[in-house]
DRENRONU-525490 format. One line per 10 residues: number of its first residue (from 1); for each residue x, y, z of N, C-alpha, C. Coordinates in steps of 0.2 Angstrom, whole numbers, padded with zeros to 4 digits. Example, Ala and Ser with C-alpha at 12.3 -4.5 7.8 and 13.67 -1.06 7.14 Angstrom:
! residues 2
1) 0066 -0028 0039 0062 -0022 0039 0066 -0016 0039; 0064 -0011 0035 0068 -0005 0036 0064 0000 0039
This chain:
! residues 318
1) -0060 -0183 0219 -0061 -0181 0226 -0067 -0177 0226; -0071 -0179 0231 -0078 -0175 0232 -0076 -0168 0235; -0081 -0164 0234 -0080 -0157 0237 -0080 -0157 0244; -0083 -0162 0247 -0083 -0162 0255 -0076 -0164 0257; -0073 -0169 0254 -0066 -0170 0255 -0061 -0165 0254; -0062 -0162 0248 -0058 -0156 0246 -0058 -0150 0251; -0064 -0149 0253 -0065 -0143 0258 -0062 -0145 0265; -0062 -0152 0267 -0059 -0154 0273 -0051 -0153 0272; -0049 -0155 0266 -0042 -0155 0265 -0039 -0147 0266; -0043 -0143 0263 -0041 -0136 0263 -0041 -0133 0270
11) -0046 -0135 0274 -0046 -0133 0281 -0041 -0136 0285; -0039 -0142 0284 -0033 -0145 0287 -0027 -0141 0286; -0026 -0139 0280 -0019 -0136 0278 -0019 -0128 0278; -0025 -0125 0280 -0026 -0118 0280 -0021 -0115 0285; -0019 -0117 0291 -0014 -0114 0295 -0007 -0113 0292; -0006 -0118 0288 0001 -0117 0285 0001 -0114 0278; -0005 -0114 0274 -0005 -0112 0267 -0008 -0106 0266; -0012 -0104 0270 -0016 -0097 0268 -0012 -0091 0269; -0012 -0087 0264 -0009 -0081 0263 -0013 -0075 0264; -0011 -0069 0266 -0014 -0063 0267 -0013 -0058 0261
21) -0018 -0055 0259 -0017 -0049 0254 -0012 -0044 0257; -0008 -0041 0252 -0004 -0035 0254 -0006 -0029 0250; -0003 -0023 0252 -0005 -0017 0248 -0003 -0018 0241; 0002 -0022 0240 0005 -0022 0233 0003 -0028 0229; 0000 -0033 0232 -0002 -0038 0228 -0008 -0042 0231; -0012 -0045 0227 -0018 -0049 0230 -0015 -0057 0230; -0016 -0060 0235 -0013 -0067 0235 -0018 -0072 0232; -0016 -0078 0230 -0020 -0083 0227 -0024 -0086 0232; -0030 -0087 0231 -0035 -0090 0236 -0032 -0097 0238; -0033 -0099 0245 -0031 -0105 0247 -0034 -0111 0243
31) -0040 -0111 0241 -0043 -0116 0237 -0040 -0117 0230; -0038 -0112 0227 -0035 -0112 0221 -0028 -0115 0222; -0024 -0113 0227 -0017 -0115 0228 -0017 -0123 0229; -0022 -0125 0233 -0023 -0132 0234 -0025 -0136 0228; -0029 -0133 0224 -0031 -0136 0218 -0025 -0137 0213; -0021 -0132 0212 -0015 -0132 0208 -0011 -0138 0210; -0009 -0139 0217 -0005 -0144 0219 -0008 -0151 0218; -0015 -0151 0219 -0018 -0158 0218 -0018 -0160 0210; -0019 -0155 0206 -0018 -0156 0199 -0011 -0159 0197; -0006 -0156 0200 0001 -0159 0198 0001 -0166 0201
41) -0001 -0167 0207 -0001 -0174 0209 -0005 -0179 0205; -0011 -0177 0203 -0016 -0181 0200 -0014 -0183 0193; -0010 -0178 0189 -0009 -0179 0182 -0001 -0179 0181; 0003 -0177 0185 0010 -0177 0184 0012 -0172 0178; 0007 -0168 0176 0009 -0163 0171 0014 -0158 0172; 0017 -0155 0167 0022 -0150 0168 0020 -0144 0171; 0024 -0140 0174 0022 -0134 0177 0019 -0129 0172; 0022 -0129 0166 0019 -0125 0161 0012 -0126 0159; 0010 -0132 0158 0003 -0134 0156 -0002 -0132 0162; 0001 -0134 0168 -0004 -0132 0174 -0005 -0125 0175
51) 0001 -0121 0174 0000 -0114 0174 -0005 -0111 0169; -0005 -0114 0163 -0009 -0112 0158 -0016 -0113 0160; -0018 -0119 0163 -0024 -0121 0165 -0027 -0116 0170; -0023 -0115 0175 -0025 -0111 0181 -0024 -0103 0180; -0020 -0101 0174 -0019 -0094 0173 -0014 -0091 0178; -0009 -0095 0179 -0003 -0093 0184 0003 -0094 0181; 0009 -0092 0183 0015 -0093 0181 0018 -0100 0183; 0023 -0102 0179 0027 -0108 0181 0029 -0108 0188; 0032 -0102 0190 0035 -0101 0197 0029 -0102 0202; 0023 -0099 0201 0018 -0100 0206 0016 -0107 0206
61) 0015 -0111 0201 0014 -0118 0201 0019 -0122 0206; 0025 -0120 0204 0031 -0124 0208 0030 -0122 0216; 0029 -0116 0217 0028 -0113 0224 0022 -0117 0228; 0016 -0117 0224 0010 -0120 0227 0012 -0128 0228; 0015 -0131 0224 0017 -0138 0225 0022 -0139 0231; 0027 -0135 0232 0031 -0135 0237 0028 -0133 0244; 0024 -0128 0244 0020 -0126 0250 0015 -0131 0252; 0012 -0135 0247 0007 -0140 0249 0011 -0146 0252; 0016 -0148 0249 0020 -0153 0252 0023 -0152 0259; 0025 -0146 0260 0028 -0144 0267 0022 -0144 0272
71) 0016 -0141 0270 0010 -0141 0274 0008 -0148 0276; 0008 -0152 0271 0005 -0159 0271 0010 -0163 0276; 0016 -0162 0275 0021 -0166 0280 0021 -0164 0287; 0019 -0157 0288 0018 -0155 0295 0011 -0156 0298; 0006 -0156 0294 -0001 -0157 0297 -0005 -0163 0295; -0003 -0166 0289 -0007 -0171 0286 -0004 -0178 0287; 0002 -0179 0286 0006 -0185 0286 0006 -0188 0293; 0008 -0184 0298 0008 -0186 0305 0001 -0189 0308; -0004 -0186 0305 -0011 -0188 0307 -0014 -0194 0304; -0012 -0194 0297 -0015 -0200 0293 -0011 -0206 0292
81) -0004 -0205 0293 0001 -0211 0293 0005 -0211 0300; 0002 -0215 0304 0005 -0215 0311 0005 -0222 0314; 0010 -0223 0318 0011 -0229 0321 0004 -0231 0325; 0001 -0237 0324 -0005 -0239 0328 -0004 -0239 0335; -0009 -0238 0339 -0008 -0239 0346 -0011 -0246 0347; -0011 -0248 0354 -0013 -0255 0355 -0020 -0257 0353; -0024 -0253 0353 -0031 -0254 0351 -0031 -0255 0344; -0028 -0250 0340 -0028 -0251 0333 -0025 -0257 0330; -0019 -0259 0333 -0016 -0266 0331 -0021 -0271 0332; -0025 -0271 0338 -0030 -0277 0339 -0035 -0277 0334
91) -0037 -0271 0332 -0042 -0270 0327 -0040 -0272 0320; -0034 -0271 0318 -0031 -0273 0312 -0030 -0280 0311; -0028 -0283 0317 -0027 -0291 0317 -0034 -0294 0317; -0039 -0291 0320 -0045 -0294 0320 -0048 -0294 0313; -0047 -0289 0309 -0050 -0288 0302 -0046 -0293 0298; -0040 -0293 0298 -0036 -0298 0294 -0038 -0305 0295; -0039 -0307 0301 -0041 -0314 0303 -0048 -0315 0300; -0052 -0311 0301 -0059 -0312 0299 -0059 -0312 0291; -0055 -0309 0288 -0055 -0309 0280 -0051 -0314 0277; -0045 -0316 0280 -0041 -0321 0277 -0039 -0327 0282
101) -0041 -0327 0288 -0040 -0332 0292 -0033 -0332 0295; -0030 -0327 0295 -0023 -0326 0298 -0023 -0323 0304; -0022 -0327 0310 -0022 -0324 0316 -0015 -0319 0318; -0016 -0314 0321 -0010 -0310 0323 -0007 -0306 0318; -0010 -0306 0312 -0007 -0302 0306 -0010 -0295 0306; -0005 -0290 0306 -0007 -0283 0306 -0006 -0279 0299; -0004 -0283 0294 -0002 -0279 0288 0002 -0283 0283; 0004 -0279 0278 0009 -0282 0273 0014 -0276 0271; 0020 -0278 0269 0025 -0273 0267 0027 -0275 0260; 0029 -0270 0257 0032 -0270 0250 0036 -0264 0248
111) 0039 -0264 0243 0043 -0258 0240 0040 -0257 0233; 0040 -0250 0231 0038 -0248 0225 0043 -0243 0222; 0044 -0243 0216 0049 -0238 0213 0045 -0232 0210; 0048 -0226 0212 0045 -0220 0209 0050 -0217 0204; 0048 -0217 0198 0052 -0214 0192 0054 -0207 0194; 0061 -0206 0192 0063 -0199 0193 0068 -0197 0187; 0070 -0191 0186 0075 -0189 0181 0082 -0191 0185; 0087 -0193 0181 0093 -0194 0184 0096 -0188 0188; 0097 -0189 0194 0100 -0184 0198 0107 -0182 0196; 0110 -0176 0197 0116 -0174 0195 0122 -0178 0199
121) 0120 -0179 0205 0125 -0182 0210 0123 -0189 0211; 0128 -0194 0211 0127 -0201 0212 0121 -0204 0208; 0120 -0202 0202 0115 -0204 0198 0115 -0212 0197; 0121 -0215 0197 0121 -0222 0196 0117 -0226 0202; 0118 -0223 0208 0114 -0226 0213 0107 -0227 0212; 0104 -0222 0208 0097 -0222 0207 0094 -0226 0201; 0099 -0229 0198 0098 -0233 0192 0096 -0240 0194; 0089 -0242 0193 0087 -0248 0196 0088 -0254 0190; 0087 -0260 0192 0088 -0266 0188 0084 -0266 0182; 0078 -0262 0182 0074 -0262 0176 0077 -0257 0170
131) 0082 -0253 0172 0085 -0249 0167 0082 -0242 0168; 0079 -0239 0173 0078 -0232 0174 0079 -0230 0181; 0079 -0223 0182 0081 -0220 0188 0075 -0220 0193; 0076 -0221 0199 0070 -0221 0203 0072 -0220 0211; 0067 -0218 0215 0068 -0219 0222 0063 -0224 0224; 0064 -0227 0230 0060 -0232 0233 0055 -0230 0238; 0049 -0232 0237 0044 -0231 0243 0043 -0238 0246; 0044 -0238 0252 0043 -0244 0256 0036 -0242 0260; 0031 -0247 0259 0025 -0245 0263 0022 -0251 0266; 0019 -0250 0272 0016 -0255 0276 0008 -0253 0276
141) 0004 -0258 0274 -0003 -0256 0274 -0007 -0261 0279; -0013 -0259 0281 -0017 -0264 0285 -0021 -0268 0280; -0026 -0272 0282 -0030 -0276 0278 -0035 -0272 0273; -0036 -0266 0275 -0040 -0262 0270 -0036 -0258 0265; -0029 -0259 0265 -0025 -0255 0260 -0023 -0248 0262; -0024 -0246 0269 -0022 -0240 0271 -0015 -0240 0274; -0011 -0235 0272 -0004 -0235 0274 -0003 -0233 0282; 0001 -0237 0285 0002 -0235 0292 0009 -0234 0294; 0013 -0236 0289 0020 -0234 0290 0023 -0234 0282; 0027 -0228 0281 0030 -0227 0275 0037 -0224 0276
151) 0041 -0226 0271 0048 -0224 0271 0050 -0223 0264; 0052 -0217 0262 0054 -0215 0255 0060 -0212 0254; 0063 -0213 0248 0069 -0209 0246 0075 -0212 0245; 0075 -0219 0247 0081 -0223 0245 0082 -0224 0238; 0089 -0224 0236 0090 -0225 0228 0088 -0231 0225; 0086 -0231 0219 0082 -0236 0216 0086 -0243 0215; 0093 -0242 0216 0097 -0248 0215 0097 -0252 0221; 0094 -0250 0227 0095 -0253 0233 0090 -0259 0233; 0092 -0264 0237 0087 -0270 0238 0082 -0269 0243; 0076 -0271 0242 0071 -0270 0247 0073 -0272 0254
161) 0076 -0277 0255 0078 -0280 0262 0083 -0274 0265; 0087 -0271 0261 0092 -0266 0263 0088 -0260 0265; 0083 -0258 0261 0079 -0252 0262 0076 -0253 0269; 0073 -0259 0270 0070 -0261 0277 0075 -0260 0283; 0081 -0263 0282 0086 -0262 0287 0088 -0255 0289; 0087 -0251 0284 0089 -0244 0285 0083 -0239 0288; 0077 -0242 0288 0071 -0239 0291 0071 -0239 0298; 0067 -0234 0301 0066 -0235 0309 0062 -0241 0310; 0057 -0243 0306 0053 -0249 0307 0057 -0255 0309; 0063 -0256 0305 0067 -0262 0307 0071 -0261 0314
171) 0073 -0255 0315 0077 -0253 0321 0072 -0255 0327; 0066 -0252 0327 0061 -0253 0332 0059 -0260 0333; 0057 -0263 0327 0054 -0270 0327 0059 -0275 0329; 0065 -0275 0327 0070 -0280 0328 0072 -0279 0336; 0071 -0274 0339 0072 -0273 0346 0066 -0275 0350; 0061 -0277 0347 0055 -0278 0351 0051 -0272 0354; 0052 -0266 0351 0050 -0260 0353 0044 -0257 0349; 0042 -0261 0344 0037 -0258 0339 0030 -0261 0341; 0029 -0267 0341 0023 -0270 0342 0021 -0271 0349; 0015 -0270 0351 0013 -0271 0358 0014 -0279 0360
181) 0016 -0280 0367 0017 -0287 0369 0010 -0291 0369; 0007 -0293 0364 0001 -0296 0363 0002 -0303 0360; 0002 -0308 0363 0004 -0315 0360 -0002 -0320 0360; -0001 -0325 0356 -0007 -0330 0355 -0004 -0336 0353; -0007 -0342 0355 -0004 -0348 0353 -0007 -0350 0346; -0002 -0351 0341 -0003 -0352 0334 0000 -0359 0333; -0003 -0364 0332 0000 -0370 0330 0005 -0373 0335; 0004 -0371 0341 0009 -0373 0347 0014 -0369 0348; 0014 -0363 0345 0020 -0358 0345 0017 -0351 0348; 0020 -0348 0353 0018 -0342 0355 0020 -0336 0351
191) 0015 -0333 0347 0017 -0328 0342 0014 -0322 0343; 0018 -0316 0342 0015 -0309 0343 0013 -0307 0336; 0012 -0300 0336 0009 -0297 0329 0015 -0298 0324; 0013 -0299 0318 0018 -0299 0312 0014 -0296 0306; 0019 -0295 0301 0017 -0292 0295 0019 -0297 0289; 0016 -0297 0283 0018 -0301 0278 0022 -0298 0273; 0027 -0301 0270 0032 -0299 0265 0033 -0304 0260; 0036 -0302 0254 0038 -0307 0249 0045 -0310 0251; 0048 -0314 0246 0054 -0317 0247 0060 -0312 0247; 0059 -0306 0245 0064 -0301 0245 0067 -0300 0252
201) 0062 -0301 0257 0064 -0299 0264 0066 -0306 0268; 0070 -0304 0273 0073 -0310 0277 0067 -0311 0282; 0066 -0318 0284 0061 -0320 0289 0063 -0317 0296; 0058 -0315 0299 0058 -0312 0306 0052 -0315 0310; 0053 -0314 0316 0047 -0316 0320 0041 -0312 0319; 0042 -0305 0317 0037 -0300 0315 0036 -0299 0308; 0040 -0303 0304 0039 -0303 0296 0039 -0310 0293; 0033 -0312 0291 0033 -0319 0288 0032 -0318 0281; 0035 -0323 0277 0035 -0324 0270 0033 -0331 0268; 0032 -0331 0261 0030 -0338 0259 0036 -0343 0259
211) 0035 -0349 0258 0040 -0354 0257 0043 -0353 0249; 0049 -0353 0248 0051 -0352 0241 0049 -0358 0237; 0047 -0356 0231 0045 -0361 0226 0050 -0365 0223; 0052 -0371 0227 0058 -0375 0225 0056 -0381 0221; 0049 -0382 0220 0047 -0388 0217 0046 -0394 0221; 0048 -0393 0228 0047 -0398 0232 0043 -0397 0238; 0038 -0392 0237 0033 -0390 0242 0028 -0396 0244; 0026 -0397 0250 0021 -0401 0252 0014 -0398 0251; 0009 -0402 0252 0002 -0399 0252 0001 -0394 0257; 0004 -0395 0263 0004 -0390 0269 0007 -0384 0267
221) 0013 -0384 0264 0017 -0378 0261 0012 -0374 0256; 0009 -0378 0252 0005 -0374 0247 -0001 -0371 0250; -0004 -0374 0255 -0010 -0370 0258 -0007 -0364 0262; -0001 -0365 0265 0002 -0359 0268 0003 -0353 0263; 0007 -0355 0258 0008 -0350 0253 0002 -0347 0250; -0003 -0351 0248 -0009 -0348 0245 -0012 -0343 0250; -0012 -0344 0256 -0016 -0340 0261 -0011 -0333 0262; -0005 -0334 0263 0000 -0329 0263 -0001 -0324 0257; 0000 -0327 0251 0000 -0323 0245 -0007 -0319 0244; -0012 -0322 0246 -0019 -0319 0245 -0020 -0313 0249
231) -0017 -0314 0255 -0018 -0308 0260 -0012 -0303 0258; -0007 -0305 0256 -0001 -0300 0255 -0003 -0296 0249; -0007 -0298 0244 -0009 -0294 0238 -0012 -0287 0240; -0014 -0286 0246 -0017 -0280 0248 -0012 -0274 0247; -0006 -0276 0249 -0001 -0270 0248 0000 -0268 0241; 0000 -0274 0236 0001 -0272 0229 -0005 -0268 0227; -0011 -0270 0229 -0016 -0266 0227 -0016 -0259 0229; -0014 -0258 0235 -0013 -0251 0238 -0008 -0247 0234; -0003 -0250 0232 0002 -0246 0227 -0001 -0245 0221; -0005 -0249 0218 -0009 -0248 0212 -0014 -0243 0212
241) -0018 -0243 0218 -0023 -0237 0219 -0019 -0231 0220; -0014 -0231 0224 -0010 -0225 0225 -0007 -0221 0219; -0004 -0225 0214 -0002 -0223 0208 -0007 -0221 0203; -0013 -0225 0203 -0018 -0224 0199 -0022 -0217 0200; -0022 -0216 0207 -0026 -0209 0208 -0021 -0203 0208; -0014 -0205 0210 -0009 -0199 0210 -0004 -0201 0204; -0005 -0199 0198 -0001 -0201 0192 0006 -0198 0192; 0007 -0193 0197 0014 -0190 0197 0019 -0195 0199; 0016 -0201 0202 0021 -0206 0205 0022 -0211 0199; 0019 -0211 0193 0019 -0216 0188 0024 -0214 0182
251) 0025 -0207 0181 0029 -0205 0176 0035 -0202 0179; 0040 -0201 0175 0047 -0198 0177 0045 -0191 0180; 0047 -0190 0186 0045 -0184 0190 0051 -0179 0188; 0049 -0173 0186 0054 -0168 0184 0057 -0164 0190; 0054 -0165 0196 0056 -0161 0202 0063 -0164 0205; 0066 -0160 0209 0072 -0163 0212 0070 -0169 0217; 0075 -0173 0219 0074 -0179 0223 0071 -0177 0229; 0073 -0172 0233 0071 -0170 0239 0063 -0169 0239; 0061 -0165 0234 0054 -0163 0233 0050 -0170 0231; 0053 -0174 0227 0049 -0180 0225 0048 -0184 0231
261) 0053 -0185 0235 0052 -0189 0242 0046 -0186 0245; 0046 -0179 0246 0040 -0176 0249 0034 -0177 0246; 0034 -0177 0239 0028 -0178 0236 0025 -0185 0237; 0030 -0190 0237 0028 -0197 0238 0024 -0198 0245; 0027 -0195 0250 0024 -0195 0257 0017 -0192 0257; 0017 -0186 0254 0011 -0182 0253 0005 -0186 0250; 0007 -0190 0244 0002 -0194 0241 0000 -0200 0245; 0004 -0203 0249 0002 -0208 0253 -0003 -0206 0258; -0002 -0200 0261 -0007 -0197 0265 -0013 -0195 0262; -0013 -0193 0256 -0019 -0191 0252 -0023 -0198 0250
271) -0019 -0203 0249 -0022 -0210 0247 -0026 -0212 0253; -0023 -0211 0259 -0027 -0213 0265 -0033 -0209 0266; -0032 -0202 0265 -0038 -0198 0266 -0044 -0200 0261; -0042 -0201 0255 -0047 -0203 0250 -0050 -0210 0251; -0046 -0215 0253 -0049 -0221 0255 -0053 -0221 0261; -0051 -0218 0266 -0055 -0217 0272 -0061 -0213 0271; -0062 -0209 0267 -0068 -0205 0265 -0072 -0208 0260; -0070 -0214 0258 -0074 -0218 0253 -0075 -0215 0246; -0069 -0211 0244 -0069 -0208 0237 -0069 -0213 0232; -0073 -0211 0226 -0074 -0216 0221 -0067 -0217 0218
281) -0066 -0224 0216 -0060 -0225 0212 -0062 -0229 0206; -0059 -0227 0200 -0061 -0231 0194 -0055 -0236 0193; -0057 -0242 0193 -0053 -0248 0192 -0049 -0247 0185; -0051 -0244 0180 -0048 -0243 0174 -0041 -0239 0175; -0041 -0235 0181 -0035 -0231 0182 -0029 -0236 0183; -0030 -0242 0186 -0025 -0247 0187 -0021 -0249 0181; -0024 -0249 0175 -0021 -0251 0169 -0015 -0248 0167; -0014 -0242 0169 -0008 -0238 0167 -0002 -0239 0173; -0004 -0243 0178 0001 -0243 0183 0008 -0245 0181; 0013 -0242 0183 0020 -0244 0181 0022 -0251 0183
291) 0025 -0254 0178 0028 -0261 0179 0033 -0261 0185; 0033 -0265 0189 0038 -0266 0195 0043 -0271 0193; 0049 -0269 0195 0054 -0274 0195 0052 -0281 0198; 0055 -0287 0196 0053 -0293 0199 0056 -0294 0206; 0054 -0298 0210 0057 -0299 0216 0064 -0303 0216; 0068 -0300 0220 0075 -0303 0220 0075 -0306 0227; 0076 -0312 0228 0076 -0316 0234 0082 -0314 0238; 0081 -0312 0245 0086 -0311 0249 0091 -0316 0250; 0098 -0314 0249 0103 -0319 0249 0107 -0319 0256; 0108 -0324 0259 0113 -0324 0265 0111 -0320 0271
301) 0104 -0318 0271 0102 -0314 0276 0101 -0318 0283; 0102 -0315 0288 0101 -0318 0295 0093 -0319 0296; 0091 -0324 0297 0083 -0325 0298 0082 -0328 0305; 0076 -0326 0307 0073 -0329 0313 0066 -0329 0312; 0062 -0333 0316 0055 -0334 0316 0052 -0340 0312; 0057 -0345 0311 0055 -0351 0308 0050 -0354 0312; 0050 -0354 0318 0046 -0358 0322 0039 -0355 0322; 0038 -0348 0321 0031 -0345 0320 0029 -0347 0313; 0033 -0347 0308 0031 -0348 0301 0028 -0356 0301; 0032 -0360 0304 0030 -0367 0304 0023 -0368 0308
311) 0023 -0364 0314 0017 -0365 0318 0011 -0362 0314; 0011 -0357 0310 0006 -0354 0306 0004 -0359 0301; 0009 -0362 0298 0007 -0367 0293 0003 -0373 0296; 0005 -0375 0302 0001 -0380 0305 -0006 -0378 0307; -0007 -0372 0309 -0013 -0369 0311 -0018 -0368 0304; -0015 -0366 0299 -0019 -0366 0293 -0021 -0372 0290; -0018 -0378 0292 -0019 -0384 0289 -0023 -0389 0294; -0026 -0386 0299 -0030 -0390 0303 -0037 -0391 0300
């Protein structure tokens, strides 16, 4: 993170994080408190080693991390990760169409597992199918890999489709209250805005996915799948860059589940801040990204939007 972005971040969080000296003690300066929290997020190091580096106690490191997360959730997350307005949706759709040739597409959705220590309560619920404990981060990104909707904290054993159905995104989108009423003819079908997902999700008019690889795909199906998958990879890359820059999301987090959830949301906001400020990213950081469980196809889920999916396939094969 550049000094300019770091200073911007400190000024943003100053109203919630700055402390005043008292007669009995001198408070830790704001910039140092922010640096301590950022070090925890960027390295995932234990409180003891961070305290040694900065010359403070374990308790102080813990307090800095908690205070930073609380301040970020109040001041940073609402500004950097918010529901797009009509103009922003139009801009996102135009960018995606220009880059991948997909009309009306405003982003891609996926889930990512964040490793945690086994909680004392309901620990079995957090045990994912790869054999470790985790919470799930559901993220939706635009064509540039910036998060515009996040939902975190569900137990690792939960299916991605179930996580989506428990989120406010599903509640609003399924009622037609999330995306603005902007439609366009695509392959003879009137289609509104939609996002892309993998086969873990059920097909919806606002969530399109590839045709399953049954071995009987036509040439038109293949063209459709190739285009969808090439555009959808942006969310996988975003998760990779998120975890590459903020390593606390890659190793087993020793904090309690509630704080881990707050750290996840905070790191998503920091991701957007760094990406929008053009901060340097070393591609070598991707190499250590945590392996994700494979896709489990949604079974028996009620689906709709087949007509839009078929229309888009026809459009892409013209």
